[in-house]
N, C-alpha and C positions, 0 to 999 in steps of 0.2 A: 180592663175590667172583664170586657162582654167575652175575652177569649178563655178568660181565668174562670168564669161561671159555666159556660161552653164544655173547656174540658171535665170541670170539676163532673157535668152533667153526663160525660161520655163515659168518665171511668164507673160512676153509677152504675151507669147501666151494664158495662162490661163486667162488673161485679156482681150485677143479679144474673148477667148472663152465665158466668163461669159458676156461679152456684148454686144454679139451676140442677147444672149434669150432678153436681156430690151431693146433693139433697137426694135426688134418683137413684142413687149410688152402684154399687156394683160396676161392671164396666162402663158402664157409658160415664163414672167419673173420670177415667183416664181419657176423656175428652176434654174435660174441664181441667186437668193437670196441662196436657199438648193447649191447648186456648191459652193458658195462662202464662207459659211459656213461650210462645210465638210472641205474646204480646209485651211483657216484659223484656227479653231480650233483642225483640226490633226497634222500640221505642228505645234502647241505650244505644245500639250501633249505629243508629239515627242521629241521636243527639252527639252521637261520638264524632259523625262523618258530615254530616250534611252543610257544614258553613266552612268546611275545607275546602283550600285555593287549589284544584284539582281542574285536571284534565278530563277524568274519570270517575261518574260521577255511579258507577254501578253500584257498587257495596250499599250509599246512601240512600238510594232509589227503590234498591230491591229490597232494603229493609223497611222503608218508607212504606213500600207495597204490601210486605208482609205484615207490619201494624194496621195496616187498613183492609187487612182480608180477615185478621183475625181480633178487630172493632169495629168496622160499621155493623155487620150482621148482627151487632149484641141491640144497636140504636131499633131494628127490625121487633127483635125479640122483647121489646121491654115491655110493652102494654099486655100479651097474655104472660111473661113474668111477671108482671104484678098480680094478674088474676090468678096466676098458679101460687103464689105467695099467701094472696090474700083468703082462696078457697080451697086451696089446698087439694086440688085438682091437677091428676098429670096430665090428662090432656090437653089441657091450656100451655104445659112446656112441649108436649108436643106438635102442638101446633104453629107454637114459637119458633122451634126449632126446623119446622118445614119452611117457615120464612125467612131463616137465619142461613139455610141451608141454598134458596135458592139467592138470597144476595151473594154468598157467597161463590155458587156458582158462575154469579154475571162479573163480580168482581174481578175473577180467574179468567172469564173468560174476555176481559176486558185488559189485563196485559200480555195477553196470549197473541188476541187477534185485535182487541179494537184500538190501540196504539198503530195500527199500522192500514187500520180500515178509512183510509180518505175520503171523501164523499165531495161532488161537484154541485155546489147550490149553485144556482142562475135565478139572476133577479134583473129585472125592467124596469125602474123606477122613471115614472114621466115627470119631465120636467117642462112648465110652461115655456121657459127661457133658452130651450136648449141650440148652441149654434148647429148651422148646418155642418161645419168641421167634425162635430162631433155625433152625428146621427150615422147609424152604423157602424159606430165603433168598438171594439171588444174589450174591454178590462178585465184581465186578471187581477185578485187583488188574494195574499197569502200573509198572513201574518202568524209571529209569538214560533219560529222556526225550533230556536232552543236546541242548537243542533248537540250540545254537549250530550244530549239525553238518547240520541240516536245509537250511541255504543259501537260506532263501525258497522252499521248494518246501511252498507252504501246501495246494495242491491232495491233493497226496499222502498228506501226513498228514491232511489233510481225511477221507481216504477211512478212515486208520485207525479215526478217532473215531467217524466213523458206524460201524465192527464193533465198538465198546467200545459204543455205545448200541446197537446191535441186540441185545444179550445181556439186555437190559433189566433192566441190576441194580439190585439195592436200594442198594448200597455200590458206592464207586467207591473202593479203597486204591492210592494212591502212595507207594513207597518208596525214594524219594530221588534227586538227581543230576538237576535239575530242567536244570543247565544244566550248561555247561564251564567254568566259571572266572568271568562275573560276570553281574548282573542286567541288565545292559545287550541281553540275549542275548533275554531275552523280550519287549522293548519293543511288537515287531511282531508278538508269536504271544500275546498276553492275550485276542485274539478267538475266536480259533482254542482254545486249551485252553478256555474258559470254555463251549465248548459240549459238555462233556463231560455227561450227565446220570445223575442217581440219584436213585431214589425218596425214599431215606431219608439222605442223606449222602454227602459227598464226604471223605476224611481222607489227610493226606499229611506224612512226614517228612524228614529233611535227609540227603545223602549227604555224601559225603567232597568231592565237587567243589563241594555249594554254598557252600561256607563262602570262597572263594576262593584258597585255600592253594598255587594251582599257579601263579600270575603275581607277579611284583615290584609291590608298589603304592610310592607315593610316598612313606605315611606309613602308619599306624596307622589314623589318623582314616579316610583314604579308604577303606581294608579295611574298617574299621567302617562307614561308608556304605554301603556296594557290600551287605552283608549283612544292614543293615536294609531295604535297598531289596530285596531276594530275599523275604524274610519278607514284605512288605506286597504281591508278587505272588502268593503263594500265596492270599493274601485276595482280591487282585481274580481271580483265575477258579476263585473259587467252594469252595475247600479249606480245610479247619480245617488248619492246621497242630500236629502234637503234637512238643514239645521235653520228650523224662523226664516226662512227662505219660500222665493216663486218663482216658476218659471214659465213660460206662455207656451204654450203646447201648440198650439194655432191659433186661428182668426177667433178673434172674442172668447178664447177659451186660456185658466192659468188655473197652473198646480201650484198647489201652496203642502209645506211639509213642516213641522216644527218638531221639536224637542220634547221628549214626555212633560208632559203636564196632567199629575192627577192631586185625588184630593189626600191630605197627610193619612200615612206618613210617607206617600212616593214623593218624590221630588216633582219639582215646576218649574222646569227648564225652559217650556215651550213656550212661545211669546206670538201670540196668532195678530197682533196688532204691528209688529216686526215684521212676520211673513206678509201683510196686508199690504205694505207702504209700495207704494206707485201704481198697485192695481187697481184698474178703474172698476168703479163699484158698480155699473152695471155688466161687468161682464163675467161668465158663466165659471165660477171657480169649486173644484176641487181641492178639500185638505185631506192630510195624512195627517194622523194624530193618532196615537196609542190607545190613550185610555181614554174608554167611551164616556166616565166625568166631565171629560173637557168638553163633550157638545154640549150638552146639560147650563153646565156655570160660563164659558163664555163665546158661543158658539151661537143654540138656540137667538131668537130673536137680537140679536146682538150686532149679529153679520149678515153679510149679503152672503155667505156660501153657502154655493146649493147641494152640495154632496160631502158630507164628512166620512171616510172608512178608517176605522179604529178596529184595536183587537183586542187583548189583555185578559182578558176572564176567562179564556179555554173554555168558557160556560164550568168551570169547574171540574171537567174531565169527567163527570157523575150526572144523571138525569134522565130526562126521559121527552122525546119530542117526536111521541105517536097519537095514534089515536084521537088526533086532536088536541089533546096534551101537550103542554110545551113548560119544564118546569127543571129546576136545578138549587141547588143550596145557594148558588152565587146570586142568586135573585134577592136572597136577602141584605146583601151588601149595594149591587147594582140593579138598578129599575130596568137600564138598558145593556142585556149581558149577550145578546147572539141574536141576530138576524138583522130585518130593517125595519126601521121607527122612523116615524114621520112627526113633525112640528112645524102647523103651519106650511109652509114651499121648501122648510126643510130637511133633508133626510140625510140620516145617520144608519151607518150599517156597520155591524159588531160582527169580524169571524170569530167561530170559535177553535181556532189556531192552526198552524200545522204540526206542529210539534208537541209536548211534552212536560212538562217540570214537576218533581218530585214524586208524586204515583205514576208510578211506570205502565199505566195505564191508560184506558178512556172507555166509562160504562152508560152506555147509551148518547152520549156528547161524544159524534168522534171528530175525527181531522181533517179540516175543512181547506178545499180550495172555490173560492169565489168567482164566477164568472158574470160579469155585470155587461147589459146589451144593452145600447143605446138606440 
C-alpha cells in the first residue's frame, strides 16, 4: 500500500513537471515531449525485462536508469512547480527547472562515474574484550557485489580488487549478494575475484539475492541446482562460506556466519542460535549477517556478539554524505543503513555495497571497501 501511495505521488510530481514545459509553450514544450517519451518508454522496457532470468541485465538496468533520469528531477521541481501553478509566475518554473537540471546532472554523473568510484572507509571500533589474537589485525569487509551488474567491465573491477589487496588484510569478509539472481553470472568472473588476497583467510555468507528467489524457474530442481552451483562458486574464488555456523579464528576468537535474515518480504533463513552452538559465551565473536535489521531484531541485547557486519541497503545508491549531512531515502526503511552503529557494548557496521542493482549508478553514496583496524 505504501508503495502504491509513493508511486502515485511520483506520478503526480512527474505530471506537474512535464506540464510546466507545455504551459510555457514554444520550443520549451519540446522538452516536455522528450521527458514524457523517455519516462513512458523506459518504464515499459524496464517492466518487460527486469525480472527475466538472464546473465545480461543491460537493457533492464539502463531502462531503469533512464526512468530515474527522467523522473527523479521532477520530485525536486515539485515545490517550485506548485508555486508556479498557484501564482502563475514563470520565475518559479525556471527556479524549479534549475533544481531539476542539477539533479539530472548528478544522476548522469552517478551512472558514468559514481558506480565505479570505490571508496575505502576505515573504522577502528574499541572493544573492552578484544582478545590479544585480534590486536593489530586488519579486516576488509565487502558486500553486495551483484556481479551481474558489471557488464563485463573487468578492468574497472580489478582496480577495486587491487584497492582491497592494498589494505594488506589479514581477513576478508564478504557479507552476501554475490549475484543478482543466478550463479551463471559468475562464470566469467571467477578468475577476477580469485585475485582477492588475505593473509589468514577469506570468509563469506549469502544474501537475499543469492537464493534465486527473484526469477521464475521452470521447476524447483532447476532453482536448487542454481543454488548448489552458487555454493561451489564461493569455494572456487577461495572463500569459506558460512551457513548458520561458526569457525574459530584464534584464541578466544570466533567468526559466525548466518544465512539471510530480514524483515518480510525478505527470507528468514538465518539462525544465529545454530551458529552460536558450541561457542563459549565469553569468547569474542564477530557475526556476518547480510541484512542489518537482523542486528536490532535478534542480536543486540540478546547475544554476546561484539561486532556484526552487514550490507544489503546499498545506501539506496542515492543520498548525501557531506558537510556533516548523512541522509538517504533508505533511512525511511532502515534506521541503520550505512556506517558504524553502537548499542551498549555491541557494534554493527553496515557496508554501502561493492556493486549496484537496478539503477546503474551511484549518486552521493559510493561503492565501499571497509577496512577495520583492531
